[in-house]
Structures are given as structure tokens and as C-alpha cells.
N, C-alpha and C positions, 0 to 999 in steps of 0.2 A: 520884807520882800513881798511882792504881790503874788496872787494866785498863779499867774502865768509863769513867773520866775520860778516858783516852787515846782510847778509841773515840769518845766524844762530841766531843772536839776534832778528830779526823780527819773526822768527819761535818760539823762546822761548817766546816772548811776546804774540804771538797768542795762544800758548799752555796755558799760564797763564790765558788769558781771557776766553778760553773755559773751563778750569778747574774751574774757579770761577763761570761761568754760571751754572755749575753742582753742585755748592756748595761743591766741593771736596777740601780737604787739599792736600798738596803735597804728604803726606804719603798715603792718601786714593787713590790718583791716582796711585801711585807706586804699591800699593797692587792690585788694580783693573786691572792694566796693566801687572802685573807679572814682574815688574822691581824693581831694587834697588832704594831706596829713594834717595841716593846720585846721582845716574844716572839721575833721573828726575830733581833734583836740577841743575845739570850741563847743561842739555838740556834747562831748563827754563832760565838759565843765558847766553845761547848762547855760552857755552864753549866747546861743543863737537859736532862733526859731527855725524849724525845718520845713522844707517843702515835701510834699508827698513823694516826689521822685527821689529825694534824698533818703527818705525812710525806706522806700523799696530797694534802693541801691544797698543800704546797710543790711537789710534782710537777705538780699542775694549774696552779699559778701560773707555773711555769717552762715549761709545755707540754712536759713530758718524761715518759717512763715512770718510775714510782717506782723501779725497780731501778737506774736510772742514778745515783740519789743514793748508792748503795752501792758503785759501782765503785771499786776500789782501796782498800777499807777493810781 
């Protein structure tokens, strides 16, 4: 796996951890962030590159600052 793929997987794992801290299901996060359920699944699996607007939507949905999504990457 290339560096980009590893980074996307790490981001996905970080998103899962933060989602679980908030006791959200994937569907609940998708709804809170205004994203499609399938899109959140793909992000968590590290299968898709993200736009800045998507990152901001995820942060708003989790009610956290966006930089928290990048801790320990």
C-alpha cells in the first residue's frame, strides 16, 4: 500500500474512534454531518480521498474542532 492509502486508512480509523467516543453509529454520524451513509463507510474504510468540505462536515457532525480529526496521523 502506498503512503496516501496508509494515511487514508489512519484517518478512517481516527474517525471511527471519535465516532465511538460520541456513541454514534455510522448512520447517526452521516445524518449529523449531512453526508451519505455510504460515503462515511468509505471514509472509515480508507477507500476515498476527502474534500476539505467533507472534513469540516464530519467535524461539525461530531461537534469537534477539525484538527482533532488529524491527531496522531
